C-alpha beads as a LAMMPS data file, in Angstrom:
LAMMPS data file: protein, C-alpha beads

332 atoms
331 bonds

1 atom types
1 bond types

-500.0 500.0 xlo xhi
-500.0 500.0 ylo yhi
-500.0 500.0 zlo zhi

Masses

1 110.0

Atoms # bond

1 1 1 0.000 0.000 0.000
2 1 1 1.340 3.420 -0.994
3 1 1 0.832 6.700 0.876
4 1 1 1.945 9.975 -0.764
5 1 1 4.262 8.035 -3.092
6 1 1 5.985 5.977 -0.373
7 1 1 5.137 2.503 0.970
8 1 1 3.008 2.557 4.099
9 1 1 5.653 0.561 5.979
10 1 1 8.168 3.394 5.412
11 1 1 5.853 5.893 7.113
12 1 1 5.173 3.482 9.980
13 1 1 8.886 2.839 10.527
14 1 1 9.662 6.549 10.433
15 1 1 7.053 7.460 13.041
16 1 1 8.041 4.487 15.202
17 1 1 11.652 5.689 15.091
18 1 1 10.560 9.248 15.961
19 1 1 8.585 8.041 18.985
20 1 1 11.549 5.930 20.120
21 1 1 13.897 8.923 19.811
22 1 1 11.484 11.104 21.782
23 1 1 11.392 8.553 24.594
24 1 1 15.192 8.355 24.625
25 1 1 15.414 12.154 24.622
26 1 1 12.975 12.419 27.512
27 1 1 14.854 9.814 29.555
28 1 1 18.229 11.452 28.902
29 1 1 17.054 14.958 29.758
30 1 1 14.796 13.813 32.576
31 1 1 17.028 11.190 34.154
32 1 1 17.710 13.491 37.106
33 1 1 14.088 14.616 37.406
34 1 1 13.279 18.289 37.078
35 1 1 16.609 20.093 36.869
36 1 1 18.275 22.992 35.151
37 1 1 19.774 21.843 31.865
38 1 1 23.305 23.221 31.605
39 1 1 24.853 24.385 28.350
40 1 1 27.258 21.430 28.195
41 1 1 24.410 18.921 28.372
42 1 1 22.418 20.939 25.819
43 1 1 25.343 21.093 23.364
44 1 1 25.940 17.341 23.637
45 1 1 22.289 16.565 22.920
46 1 1 22.223 19.094 20.072
47 1 1 25.217 17.331 18.549
48 1 1 23.470 13.961 18.896
49 1 1 20.330 15.219 17.143
50 1 1 22.333 16.775 14.297
51 1 1 24.282 13.520 13.886
52 1 1 21.050 11.490 13.761
53 1 1 19.648 13.851 11.115
54 1 1 22.809 13.577 9.001
55 1 1 22.701 9.782 9.350
56 1 1 19.111 9.799 8.064
57 1 1 20.252 11.967 5.137
58 1 1 22.945 9.396 4.327
59 1 1 20.241 6.724 4.419
60 1 1 18.245 8.710 1.848
61 1 1 21.356 9.019 -0.330
62 1 1 21.991 5.258 -0.207
63 1 1 18.507 3.759 -0.232
64 1 1 15.915 6.225 -1.553
65 1 1 14.131 4.541 -4.490
66 1 1 14.042 7.598 -6.782
67 1 1 16.864 10.102 -7.458
68 1 1 18.605 9.457 -4.115
69 1 1 21.339 12.075 -4.622
70 1 1 18.813 14.822 -5.434
71 1 1 16.494 13.767 -2.595
72 1 1 19.367 13.850 -0.086
73 1 1 20.170 17.436 -1.084
74 1 1 16.478 18.364 -0.886
75 1 1 16.374 16.890 2.622
76 1 1 19.392 18.952 3.713
77 1 1 17.974 22.142 2.195
78 1 1 14.616 21.585 3.914
79 1 1 16.375 20.701 7.166
80 1 1 18.466 23.886 7.082
81 1 1 15.430 26.062 6.308
82 1 1 13.402 24.626 9.180
83 1 1 16.374 24.613 11.566
84 1 1 17.227 28.249 10.852
85 1 1 13.612 29.387 11.267
86 1 1 13.363 27.329 14.460
87 1 1 16.356 29.166 15.930
88 1 1 14.446 32.434 15.658
89 1 1 11.356 30.769 17.138
90 1 1 13.355 29.595 20.153
91 1 1 14.062 33.197 21.090
92 1 1 10.281 33.703 21.218
93 1 1 10.011 30.705 23.557
94 1 1 12.686 32.309 25.723
95 1 1 10.546 35.445 26.046
96 1 1 7.417 33.360 26.767
97 1 1 9.128 31.538 29.627
98 1 1 10.289 34.860 31.009
99 1 1 6.790 36.365 30.716
100 1 1 5.109 33.481 32.540
101 1 1 7.910 33.154 35.094
102 1 1 8.691 29.513 34.263
103 1 1 11.792 28.382 36.138
104 1 1 14.556 26.844 34.047
105 1 1 14.199 23.454 35.743
106 1 1 10.608 23.152 34.485
107 1 1 11.243 24.371 30.951
108 1 1 12.519 21.098 29.481
109 1 1 9.260 19.249 30.225
110 1 1 7.155 22.037 28.691
111 1 1 9.355 21.984 25.593
112 1 1 9.095 18.187 25.335
113 1 1 5.301 18.232 25.203
114 1 1 5.389 21.328 23.014
115 1 1 7.575 19.531 20.489
116 1 1 5.414 16.400 20.672
117 1 1 2.359 18.515 19.837
118 1 1 4.295 20.251 17.063
119 1 1 5.128 16.886 15.477
120 1 1 1.437 15.990 15.304
121 1 1 0.380 19.388 13.952
122 1 1 3.223 19.600 11.428
123 1 1 2.361 16.134 10.103
124 1 1 -1.261 17.173 9.571
125 1 1 -0.256 20.436 7.879
126 1 1 2.282 18.767 5.582
127 1 1 -0.069 15.966 4.487
128 1 1 -2.794 18.554 3.812
129 1 1 -0.341 20.848 2.006
130 1 1 1.030 18.018 -0.136
131 1 1 -2.490 16.930 -1.136
132 1 1 -3.367 20.529 -1.983
133 1 1 -0.220 21.080 -4.068
134 1 1 -0.752 17.796 -5.943
135 1 1 -4.301 18.825 -6.896
136 1 1 -3.819 22.598 -7.235
137 1 1 -0.223 23.305 -8.249
138 1 1 -0.875 27.057 -8.452
139 1 1 -1.094 27.087 -4.632
140 1 1 2.724 27.131 -4.657
141 1 1 2.500 30.616 -6.159
142 1 1 0.462 31.756 -3.160
143 1 1 3.058 30.141 -0.901
144 1 1 5.758 32.125 -2.706
145 1 1 3.930 35.433 -2.269
146 1 1 3.355 34.700 1.394
147 1 1 7.047 33.946 1.897
148 1 1 7.983 37.262 0.295
149 1 1 5.617 38.997 2.713
150 1 1 6.899 37.219 5.811
151 1 1 10.519 37.682 4.709
152 1 1 9.925 41.425 4.364
153 1 1 8.323 41.533 7.807
154 1 1 11.551 40.184 9.306
155 1 1 13.235 43.491 8.453
156 1 1 10.563 45.638 10.115
157 1 1 9.874 43.473 13.167
158 1 1 10.980 45.011 16.459
159 1 1 12.401 42.444 18.879
160 1 1 11.526 44.712 21.799
161 1 1 7.846 44.647 20.916
162 1 1 6.149 41.469 22.035
163 1 1 2.452 40.749 22.044
164 1 1 1.080 40.070 25.501
165 1 1 0.762 36.217 25.593
166 1 1 -2.131 36.521 28.045
167 1 1 -4.165 38.017 25.165
168 1 1 -3.705 34.863 23.091
169 1 1 -7.221 33.844 21.991
170 1 1 -6.654 30.217 23.027
171 1 1 -5.484 31.327 26.487
172 1 1 -8.512 33.586 26.976
173 1 1 -10.847 30.833 25.793
174 1 1 -9.200 28.281 28.094
175 1 1 -9.359 30.558 31.144
176 1 1 -13.101 30.994 30.614
177 1 1 -13.679 27.240 30.511
178 1 1 -11.151 25.974 33.036
179 1 1 -9.932 27.322 36.395
180 1 1 -6.260 28.295 36.581
181 1 1 -4.185 28.554 39.751
182 1 1 -2.608 31.875 40.689
183 1 1 0.913 30.470 40.651
184 1 1 3.127 27.505 39.739
185 1 1 2.658 24.196 41.540
186 1 1 6.044 22.444 41.535
187 1 1 6.189 21.911 37.803
188 1 1 2.776 20.258 37.488
189 1 1 0.329 21.015 34.693
190 1 1 -2.789 20.198 36.725
191 1 1 -3.570 20.056 40.458
192 1 1 -6.600 19.423 42.657
193 1 1 -7.290 22.235 45.124
194 1 1 -10.388 22.640 47.297
195 1 1 -11.957 19.685 45.529
196 1 1 -11.500 21.263 42.077
197 1 1 -9.180 20.167 39.313
198 1 1 -7.253 23.238 38.156
199 1 1 -4.674 23.983 35.492
200 1 1 -1.453 25.786 36.385
201 1 1 0.295 28.647 34.566
202 1 1 2.755 26.000 33.340
203 1 1 -0.018 24.395 31.285
204 1 1 -1.086 27.833 30.018
205 1 1 2.522 28.360 28.871
206 1 1 2.347 25.060 26.993
207 1 1 -0.866 26.203 25.294
208 1 1 0.788 29.423 24.133
209 1 1 3.822 27.533 22.817
210 1 1 1.596 25.123 20.871
211 1 1 -0.475 27.896 19.299
212 1 1 2.674 29.908 18.567
213 1 1 4.135 26.896 16.755
214 1 1 1.066 26.813 14.501
215 1 1 1.918 30.354 13.400
216 1 1 5.562 29.332 12.862
217 1 1 4.479 26.349 10.732
218 1 1 2.587 28.670 8.396
219 1 1 5.973 30.222 7.493
220 1 1 8.249 27.208 7.533
221 1 1 6.206 24.525 5.768
222 1 1 5.663 26.562 2.552
223 1 1 9.391 27.374 2.634
224 1 1 10.316 23.672 2.647
225 1 1 7.920 23.048 -0.260
226 1 1 10.099 25.478 -2.222
227 1 1 12.980 22.986 -2.255
228 1 1 11.014 19.732 -2.510
229 1 1 7.533 18.596 -3.457
230 1 1 8.123 15.085 -2.178
231 1 1 5.878 14.748 0.932
232 1 1 8.248 12.246 2.565
233 1 1 11.239 14.580 2.181
234 1 1 9.246 17.637 3.314
235 1 1 7.900 15.811 6.368
236 1 1 11.096 14.092 7.473
237 1 1 13.289 17.189 7.054
238 1 1 10.765 19.255 9.010
239 1 1 10.405 16.749 11.828
240 1 1 14.130 16.041 12.184
241 1 1 14.746 19.786 12.397
242 1 1 12.296 20.244 15.279
243 1 1 13.163 17.025 17.119
244 1 1 16.318 18.593 18.539
245 1 1 14.708 21.925 19.409
246 1 1 14.570 21.213 23.116
247 1 1 18.328 20.694 23.349
248 1 1 18.985 23.585 20.974
249 1 1 16.839 25.902 23.101
250 1 1 19.025 25.425 26.180
251 1 1 22.172 25.840 24.080
252 1 1 20.908 29.079 22.510
253 1 1 19.362 30.504 25.670
254 1 1 22.840 31.182 27.030
255 1 1 24.026 32.957 23.867
256 1 1 20.782 34.524 22.581
257 1 1 22.214 38.033 22.893
258 1 1 24.874 37.217 20.264
259 1 1 22.370 36.546 17.445
260 1 1 20.571 39.868 17.096
261 1 1 21.069 39.930 13.307
262 1 1 19.806 36.390 12.726
263 1 1 16.286 37.593 11.854
264 1 1 17.655 39.561 8.883
265 1 1 19.350 36.450 7.552
266 1 1 16.084 34.546 7.963
267 1 1 14.308 37.328 6.083
268 1 1 16.752 36.956 3.177
269 1 1 16.253 33.162 3.188
270 1 1 12.454 33.482 3.119
271 1 1 12.597 36.031 0.286
272 1 1 14.996 33.810 -1.663
273 1 1 12.817 30.695 -1.396
274 1 1 9.732 32.802 -2.169
275 1 1 11.321 34.094 -5.387
276 1 1 12.494 30.564 -6.231
277 1 1 8.944 29.288 -5.861
278 1 1 7.441 32.091 -7.963
279 1 1 9.965 31.634 -10.790
280 1 1 8.901 27.993 -11.032
281 1 1 5.247 29.122 -11.247
282 1 1 5.840 31.486 -14.189
283 1 1 3.115 29.940 -16.373
284 1 1 0.410 30.712 -13.821
285 1 1 1.756 34.234 -13.246
286 1 1 1.848 34.979 -16.987
287 1 1 -1.654 33.577 -17.446
288 1 1 -2.963 35.630 -14.531
289 1 1 -1.356 38.723 -16.052
290 1 1 -3.048 38.026 -19.379
291 1 1 -6.434 37.721 -17.672
292 1 1 -5.797 41.116 -16.077
293 1 1 -4.871 42.608 -19.449
294 1 1 -1.170 42.873 -18.622
295 1 1 1.708 41.787 -20.844
296 1 1 3.669 39.728 -18.324
297 1 1 6.594 37.534 -19.354
298 1 1 8.087 35.993 -16.235
299 1 1 10.774 33.504 -17.334
300 1 1 10.767 29.934 -16.071
301 1 1 13.824 29.514 -13.869
302 1 1 14.580 26.342 -11.943
303 1 1 17.175 27.072 -9.266
304 1 1 19.088 23.795 -8.710
305 1 1 18.897 22.277 -5.239
306 1 1 22.697 22.514 -4.679
307 1 1 22.502 26.265 -5.355
308 1 1 19.546 26.626 -2.957
309 1 1 21.428 24.640 -0.323
310 1 1 24.541 26.811 -0.722
311 1 1 22.560 30.069 -0.529
312 1 1 20.571 28.996 2.551
313 1 1 23.654 27.735 4.405
314 1 1 25.748 30.744 3.351
315 1 1 23.172 33.343 4.414
316 1 1 22.560 31.579 7.719
317 1 1 26.276 31.324 8.494
318 1 1 26.980 34.923 7.436
319 1 1 24.125 36.337 9.551
320 1 1 25.397 34.423 12.591
321 1 1 28.992 35.563 12.086
322 1 1 27.920 39.175 11.587
323 1 1 25.724 38.934 14.697
324 1 1 28.667 37.791 16.815
325 1 1 30.973 40.451 15.332
326 1 1 28.382 43.227 15.756
327 1 1 27.577 42.203 19.329
328 1 1 31.293 41.961 20.163
329 1 1 32.009 45.498 18.890
330 1 1 28.937 46.863 20.641
331 1 1 30.071 45.348 23.935
332 1 1 33.538 46.915 23.739

Bonds

1 1 1 2
2 1 2 3
3 1 3 4
4 1 4 5
5 1 5 6
6 1 6 7
7 1 7 8
8 1 8 9
9 1 9 10
10 1 10 11
11 1 11 12
12 1 12 13
13 1 13 14
14 1 14 15
15 1 15 16
16 1 16 17
17 1 17 18
18 1 18 19
19 1 19 20
20 1 20 21
21 1 21 22
22 1 22 23
23 1 23 24
24 1 24 25
25 1 25 26
26 1 26 27
27 1 27 28
28 1 28 29
29 1 29 30
30 1 30 31
31 1 31 32
32 1 32 33
33 1 33 34
34 1 34 35
35 1 35 36
36 1 36 37
37 1 37 38
38 1 38 39
39 1 39 40
40 1 40 41
41 1 41 42
42 1 42 43
43 1 43 44
44 1 44 45
45 1 45 46
46 1 46 47
47 1 47 48
48 1 48 49
49 1 49 50
50 1 50 51
51 1 51 52
52 1 52 53
53 1 53 54
54 1 54 55
55 1 55 56
56 1 56 57
57 1 57 58
58 1 58 59
59 1 59 60
60 1 60 61
61 1 61 62
62 1 62 63
63 1 63 64
64 1 64 65
65 1 65 66
66 1 66 67
67 1 67 68
68 1 68 69
69 1 69 70
70 1 70 71
71 1 71 72
72 1 72 73
73 1 73 74
74 1 74 75
75 1 75 76
76 1 76 77
77 1 77 78
78 1 78 79
79 1 79 80
80 1 80 81
81 1 81 82
82 1 82 83
83 1 83 84
84 1 84 85
85 1 85 86
86 1 86 87
87 1 87 88
88 1 88 89
89 1 89 90
90 1 90 91
91 1 91 92
92 1 92 93
93 1 93 94
94 1 94 95
95 1 95 96
96 1 96 97
97 1 97 98
98 1 98 99
99 1 99 100
100 1 100 101
101 1 101 102
102 1 102 103
103 1 103 104
104 1 104 105
105 1 105 106
106 1 106 107
107 1 107 108
108 1 108 109
109 1 109 110
110 1 110 111
111 1 111 112
112 1 112 113
113 1 113 114
114 1 114 115
115 1 115 116
116 1 116 117
117 1 117 118
118 1 118 119
119 1 119 120
120 1 120 121
121 1 121 122
122 1 122 123
123 1 123 124
124 1 124 125
125 1 125 126
126 1 126 127
127 1 127 128
128 1 128 129
129 1 129 130
130 1 130 131
131 1 131 132
132 1 132 133
133 1 133 134
134 1 134 135
135 1 135 136
136 1 136 137
137 1 137 138
138 1 138 139
139 1 139 140
140 1 140 141
141 1 141 142
142 1 142 143
143 1 143 144
144 1 144 145
145 1 145 146
146 1 146 147
147 1 147 148
148 1 148 149
149 1 149 150
150 1 150 151
151 1 151 152
152 1 152 153
153 1 153 154
154 1 154 155
155 1 155 156
156 1 156 157
157 1 157 158
158 1 158 159
159 1 159 160
160 1 160 161
161 1 161 162
162 1 162 163
163 1 163 164
164 1 164 165
165 1 165 166
166 1 166 167
167 1 167 168
168 1 168 169
169 1 169 170
170 1 170 171
171 1 171 172
172 1 172 173
173 1 173 174
174 1 174 175
175 1 175 176
176 1 176 177
177 1 177 178
178 1 178 179
179 1 179 180
180 1 180 181
181 1 181 182
182 1 182 183
183 1 183 184
184 1 184 185
185 1 185 186
186 1 186 187
187 1 187 188
188 1 188 189
189 1 189 190
190 1 190 191
191 1 191 192
192 1 192 193
193 1 193 194
194 1 194 195
195 1 195 196
196 1 196 197
197 1 197 198
198 1 198 199
199 1 199 200
200 1 200 201
201 1 201 202
202 1 202 203
203 1 203 204
204 1 204 205
205 1 205 206
206 1 206 207
207 1 207 208
208 1 208 209
209 1 209 210
210 1 210 211
211 1 211 212
212 1 212 213
213 1 213 214
214 1 214 215
215 1 215 216
216 1 216 217
217 1 217 218
218 1 218 219
219 1 219 220
220 1 220 221
221 1 221 222
222 1 222 223
223 1 223 224
224 1 224 225
225 1 225 226
226 1 226 227
227 1 227 228
228 1 228 229
229 1 229 230
230 1 230 231
231 1 231 232
232 1 232 233
233 1 233 234
234 1 234 235
235 1 235 236
236 1 236 237
237 1 237 238
238 1 238 239
239 1 239 240
240 1 240 241
241 1 241 242
242 1 242 243
243 1 243 244
244 1 244 245
245 1 245 246
246 1 246 247
247 1 247 248
248 1 248 249
249 1 249 250
250 1 250 251
251 1 251 252
252 1 252 253
253 1 253 254
254 1 254 255
255 1 255 256
256 1 256 257
257 1 257 258
258 1 258 259
259 1 259 260
260 1 260 261
261 1 261 262
262 1 262 263
263 1 263 264
264 1 264 265
265 1 265 266
266 1 266 267
267 1 267 268
268 1 268 269
269 1 269 270
270 1 270 271
271 1 271 272
272 1 272 273
273 1 273 274
274 1 274 275
275 1 275 276
276 1 276 277
277 1 277 278
278 1 278 279
279 1 279 280
280 1 280 281
281 1 281 282
282 1 282 283
283 1 283 284
284 1 284 285
285 1 285 286
286 1 286 287
287 1 287 288
288 1 288 289
289 1 289 290
290 1 290 291
291 1 291 292
292 1 292 293
293 1 293 294
294 1 294 295
295 1 295 296
296 1 296 297
297 1 297 298
298 1 298 299
299 1 299 300
300 1 300 301
301 1 301 302
302 1 302 303
303 1 303 304
304 1 304 305
305 1 305 306
306 1 306 307
307 1 307 308
308 1 308 309
309 1 309 310
310 1 310 311
311 1 311 312
312 1 312 313
313 1 313 314
314 1 314 315
315 1 315 316
316 1 316 317
317 1 317 318
318 1 318 319
319 1 319 320
320 1 320 321
321 1 321 322
322 1 322 323
323 1 323 324
324 1 324 325
325 1 325 326
326 1 326 327
327 1 327 328
328 1 328 329
329 1 329 330
330 1 330 331
331 1 331 332
């Protein structure tokens, strides 16, 4: 039986492996109970997750049934896009934890369940997106326009301005339906007080993180579709990129101040993949122009995956290096 062009057993094995890795990750991070994850532990786990992702990429290169070399490069490009966007998202999580007053020793459990929820939601979004693209190819043009818009917003977004998480519509809805304690309760999501089952602010934080990830997925999933239309490659690159987010968060939390220019690099990456997507949709753009009475001749340009991979990696690396250099000079 085939699902989205791949045997059903391949999907089952992939998700079984993901669940196994999540359990291992939880046991390794939680082996000492609730504790503050130090940067050394976080860097080791980040290295493990990157190594596992690269090993999976090698597996694609050796065993993928169709164009294995091309698919391996598509996986790496999608992985880098999602990983780079996730780095910016982690800084938002850092601000959310600060806003809700979540102690560092409780953060790893919130992030675990947040990532577990993200895996489920991303899978749904990617399957739906792949089905939509297969039936209505012109949707990729809309994805491209949206990426241009979000990439441009990166240059005007003010890091110092943050929406009040307590105004999140899901949070307001939840507070109306379910009682919430006035403070943390030793890292628990729910407690029973005065005969009533109540949620804690820790669970409210988890809700905000989950709903925030939905907004992040709206940016990142179309971006990955710009480098591959293979649902298996899009899904696996996306999931492997977010599997190591928990470890990466604790590694970045200590050095967040050194990456102030990262958002500009992400903006360039989003604009690049948006343009790449639109150039591949030139027929639809030209036809739409004709319907509007305009003489539009957008050329068809297919940017090779190796070029996309080089641009994404180069922009990401350059923005990080410039961030460190800029921060270093500013601190002198």
